C-alpha positions, -999 to 999 in steps of 0.1 A, spaced: 222 225 171 202 200 188 169 187 174 142 175 199 114 156 189 83 157 213 58 131 208 25 124 225 -7 106 215 -21 139 200 7 159 186 40 160 171 64 189 177 98 200 167 120 222 187 156 235 176 178 245 200 210 265 191 242 257 209 277 272 209 292 237 201 281 217 170 263 185 180 249 155 162 212 157 161 193 138 188 157 126 190 144 128 224 113 105 225 88 110 253 75 76 256 40 67 266 32 38 291 32 16 257 65 24 249 73 20 209 34 14 203 28 51 220 54 65 196 40 48 165 6 62 174 18 97 179 36 94 145 3 77 129 -18 104 142 4 131 129 5 116 94 -32 109 95 -42 142 108 -18 168 94 3 151 65 -22 131 44 -40 151 19 -72 163 36 -92 149 8 -83 117 18 -75 114 54 -109 105 67 -121 91 33 -129 53 29 -105 38 6 -117 13 -21 -114 -23 -19 -97 -32 -52 -93 -59 -74 -61 -57 -93 -57 -75 -127 -18 -80 -124 -10 -117 -108 -43 -129 -125 -32 -118 -161 3 -100 -162 5 -87 -197 -23 -106 -211 -50 -82 -205 -80 -80 -229 -115 -62 -231 -131 -94 -228 -111 -105 -195 -117 -71 -178 -154 -72 -187 -157 -106 -169 -136 -93 -141 -159 -65 -135 -188 -87 -134 -173 -109 -109 -161 -78 -88 -195 -64 -88 -211 -98 -78 -185 -103 -47 -186 -68 -35 -152 -51 -46 -154 -15 -50 -127 -7 -77 -111 -26 -106 -76 -18 -115 -63 -25 -149 -26 -29 -144 4 -32 -169 -2 -43 -204 -28 -21 -215 -11 0 -240 2 -5 -275 26 -34 -279 31 -37 -242 33 -75 -239 64 -76 -219 85 -52 -196 108 -45 -229 87 -19 -247 63 11 -251 68 29 -219 63 66 -227 39 63 -258 8 54 -237 -16 46 -266 -42 21 -257 -36 -12 -277 -67 -14 -298 -60 -53 -305 -68 -58 -267 -92 -30 -261 -109 -25 -293 -135 -2 -277 -110 16 -257 -109 21 -220 -137 45 -216 -163 17 -225 -149 -5 -195 -152 25 -173 -189 29 -184 -196 -9 -180 -179 -7 -145 -202 22 -134 -231 2 -146 -222 -23 -123 -216 2 -94 -176 -5 -96 -150 22 -99 -122 20 -124 -85 23 -122 -54 20 -143 -16 16 -139 12 39 -153 46 42 -149 51 78 -158 87 85 -152 99 57 -175 109 55 -212 115 22 -230 140 19 -260 125 19 -294 96 42 -286 82 69 -306 87 93 -276 125 81 -274 128 88 -312 113 124 -308 129 136 -277 162 115 -272 174 144 -248 147 137 -224 166 107 -211 181 107 -180 220 104 -191 255 118 -188 270 134 -217 300 116 -215 286 78 -219 251 58 -227 229 52 -197 224 19 -180 191 1 -188 173 -13 -158 145 -36 -162 146 -29 -198 138 7 -194 153 43 -189 144 70 -167 129 103 -180 149 135 -170 124 151 -145 148 183 -139 135 190 -175 104 211 -173 94 200 -209 94 163 -194 73 175 -164 47 190 -188 45 160 -209 39 139 -180 11 161 -164 -6 162 -199 -4 125 -205 -19 118 -170 -43 147 -174 -57 133 -206 -59 96 -193 -79 107 -162 -101 132 -181 -107 110 -216 -107 76 -197 -129 88 -168 -107 66 -143 -107 75 -106 -76 57 -93 -42 57 -105 -15 33 -96 18 52 -101 49 28 -104 84 33 -105 102 0 -110 140 4 -112 168 21 -92 180 55 -103 213 54 -120 231 80 -143 218 111 -122 228 136 -151 209 160 -174 215 167 -209 202 200 -203 220 226 -179 193 222 -153 218 204 -126 255 207 -126 263 176 -106 248 144 -93 238 156 -58 220 186 -74 204 165 -101 188 142 -76 174 170 -57 158 188 -87 145 154 -99 125 151 -67 116 187 -72 101 181 -104 83 150 -94 66 172 -69 57 197 -94 40 169 -113 20 152 -88 11 184 -72 -3 196 -104 -23 164 -108 -35 160 -72 -46 196 -72 -65 192 -106 -80 159 -98 -86 159 -58 -111 130 -62 -87 105 -79 -69 83 -56 -32 80 -63 -15 50 -51 21 50 -48 43 20 -58 79 17 -61 98 -14 -58 70 -23 -31 74 5 -6 108 20 -19 91 55 -20 71 53 12 82 86 28 64 115 45 68 136 15 52 114 -9 26 103 15 11 141 12 3 131 -25 -2 94 -24 -23 86 8 -16 48 5 13 29 -8 18 -6 -22 42 -19 3 56 -48 -15 52 -69 -45 59 -99 -20 24 -108 -11 34 -143 9 15 -146 41 46 -155 60 71 -125 45 41 -100 48 42 -105 86 77 -88 90 68 -64 61 38 -51 77 49 -51 112 81 -34 106 64 -5 84 40 1 113 66 14 136 64 47 115 36 47 90 -1 45 98 -23 15 86 -43 38 65 -14 43 43 -6 8 37 -19 -14 9 -20 -52 12 -36 -77 -12 -48 -114 -9 -30 -133 -37 -31 -168 -53 -13 -198 -37 14 -212 -46 26 -177 -39 40 -161 -73 71 -147 -52 78 -176 -29 58 -207 -38 47 -210 -6 12 -222 2 -9 -205 31 -45 -208 41 -67 -184 25 -80 -173 61 -43 -161 69 -37 -143 37 -71 -124 41 -61 -114 78 -29 -101 66 -46 -81 37 -72 -69 62 -46 -54 83 -41 -27 58 -60 -10 29 -73 -43 16 -75 -56 -20 -70 -88 -41 -47 -102 -69 -65 -135 -73 -84 -148 -103 -118 -142 -91 -135 -151 -125 -127 -188 -124 -136 -195 -87 -160 -221 -75 -188 -212 -53 -174 -223 -22 -144 -198 -28 -167 -170 -39 -184 -174 -7 -153 -171 10 -143 -138 -6 -176 -124 -3 -178 -131 35 -145 -116 40 -152 -84 21 -184 -79 40 -163 -85 73 -137 -59 60 -163 -33 52 -177 -36 87 -144 -33 102 -125 -11 78 -129 24 99 -115 7 130 -86 -8 111 -76 23 90 -84 49 117 -81 34 149 -52 27 172 -27 -1 162 -8 -23 187 22 -45 178 21 -73 205 41 -101 193 71 -96 169 78 -119 138 112 -109 140 117 -125 174 92 -156 175 72 -181 157 42 -160 165 31 -125 151 4 -108 165 -14 -72 166 -45 -54 175 -67 -25 165 -87 -5 190 -111 24 187 -98 54 206 -120 48 236 -108 11 237 -143 -1 236 -138 -22 206 -109 -43 197 -99 -69 168 -70 -92 176 -50 -112 150 -27 -138 161 -6 -154 135 12 -186 143 36 -200 117 55 -232 119 38 -259 141 60 -273 167 51 -303 189 65 -288 220 42 -258 219 13 -270 237 -3 -239 243 -5 -204 227 -8 -174 254 -11 -139 242 -10 -112 269 -26 -79 259 -17 -47 280 -34 -22 258 -68 -23 267 -86 -4 297 -77 -25 328 -107 -17 348 -133 -27 318 -146 -59 311 -145 -72 277 -167 -100 258 -152 -122 234 -170 -123 203 -204 -137 205 -195 -160 233 -202 -160 269 -166 -155 279 -160 -120 298 -125 -110 309 -112 -79 325 -86 -56 309 -64 -65 336 -68 -100 333 -63 -100 297 -29 -81 303 -14 -100 331 -30 -136 329 -35 -132 290 -56 -151 266 -51 -190 257 -57 -201 220 -58 -233 207 -27 -245 188 -37 -268 162 -15 -291 140 -13 -270 111 13 -245 95 5 -206 91 -26 -205 107 -43 -173 121 -68 -167 150 -91 -136 152 -106 -124 183 -131 -94 184 -134 -80 220 -163 -56 229 -165 -36 262 -196 -43 282 
């Protein structure tokens, strides 16, 4: 059997060809003039047009402010109210309450599975926050980790048989939690009911669905699966049943996938989760490789990136705001920063960034994406977004470590219309597409690390 994959800019086709002799599957890729970029666009178009749920494929995704790096587990009603106020003033579209909102959840060691609102942190409940957000023209989302269960919870006392485990030994803890056995229909029904009640009773329209540990002990205390291989398959079928039921019942709720960063970003999950939190690592240097590599297969509309604090919480690295903002702007953009305690200069920076992104969002999420300079191969990373007609383009150039022998920075862009003329921003500089492709554009190379330069090109 030979598998042929035919790709072009508009479609994606599969052909299965029977042979008398058994052969390894071969992928025969029909390259466009732009090589890997053309193949990526074929995948991007296929995923956007035929795989992502129709409710979301052309829908504007909200710009979120997420509470996690700002507060970690120390969320409160008072703090979230201030966050809603600041988010409304700055132009955010959704406030997401991350981990820490449910009873006794002050660390990663407890409470997964019980899902009762902590009335000490939120004495008026979650619906009051949702209503307040609506008054401020802000939507509201909330974090869940539905597939997990903590030790010493009421749920594990009531249903110890719901834990994923072998009949022969105790299961392994990972991140202080166990897996629920999703091969068990009772467990599936419990998760569907839990999330349905939260969406209905809280009034949220955004769910961040997390899964924070690796799967071990792939066995069931029921007879649902006879071996580890069968269990893993049936687990995913159980997961599909859950998220199919939820996304069908609540088509206007945006479900965001999150699993050790992008650990679950695959075509099957993409149908249910139109976007995925690609990595908990928000560092502006590391993000270049993360986003560049992910873009080979997955469309920009499916990737989420946030502007976070410095020093970065994962690496301790300090990078300029403009660089962090540009990397987040190259995805479904959001923030993790403490926007409550910003000074006026910082607030203006954020306000202007959000305003620019709103104007460019359709081009970034649903235009064509071209990788130009690889961060895996050089000190420079660059990529470009264009509309389908190549009339409008946005180019980002990230130059990382300043090196004294690099006196100039030249970027050639072979992906515009060679016979068209392009104006650079609001300047008087006009170049032909052919000139940009062959001679390139020269950028300043200032004495600073981790810079970004943005160029807007419009056909005249």
